[in-house]
N, C-alpha and C positions, 0 to 999 in steps of 0.2 A: 087360541089360534095356533095352527101347526107351523113349525119352524120353516118348512120348505115353502109355505104359502105366504110367509111374511116378506121374504126377499124374492122379488120377481126376477130381476136381472141386474147385472152391473151395467152402468152407463159408461161407455168408452168413447170419448170425444177428445178433440185436441185440448180443450180447456181442462177436462178431468185428468188427462195425463200429466199436465203441469201441476195439478193438485197432489198427485201421487208422490211427487218429490218432497212435499211437505208432510207426508204421512196421512193424507186425506183421500178417502175413496167414496165414490158416488154410486148409489144403488137406487133402482126403482123399487118401491115397496108397496105393500097393500095399502089402500086408502084407509083401512080400519086400524092399521098398526100404530102403536105408540112407541115412544123412545125406549122404554124398558123392554118391550118385546123385541124391538130391533136389536138392542144390545145383546140380549140372550141368544138371538138367532146368529149373530155375527160370532159370538164366543163359541157356540156349538158347531157351526159349519166350518169356519176358518181357523179355529183354535188360536185366536188372538184376543187381546184385551183392549176394547175401545175406551177412550177416555172421555170423548165428547161426541154427541150426535145432534146434528141440526136437521130440521125437517122443513121442506118447502112443498106447499100445495100448489098445483098448477091446474087452472081451469081448462076445460076442453075448448078447442077453437071451433068457430063456425066454418063449415065447409059447404061447397056446392058441387053436385054432380049434374051438370046440365040444368034442368029446371028444379031438381030435387035439392032441398037444403037439409042440412043436418048438423051434428056436432061430433067432435071427437070426444072420447071419454075424459073425465077428470082423473088426474093421477097425482101421485105423491112421490117425492124423492128424498133420500136421506144422505147427508154428507157425514161420513163416519171418520173421526180422527182417532188414530191409533197411538199407543205409547211409542216413544223413540226406539228405533231399532227393529220394530216389528213391520212385517210386510204381508200383503195378500197378493198371490199370483192369480191375476185375472185372465191373462192371455196365455194361450198355448204356444210354446216355442218349438 
């Protein structure tokens, strides 16, 4: 799998900004990606050394648009823990 297709986007919420102080960053990743592929992609794109990667699978929710029912897509997120002293700049200043 290609490196740019493994990491879809960083997830920036109030909860994840508190995790950044502990050296943890949250990314939406490809549903087919595994921990080793995510680790290699983080190393290559951000030039930092991840020590630990936790993966969470989220099922899509049921939604309705008037009479029509459907589902949002299933997705996966990864919590990446970095070595002490390393940072990833996710926001543009």
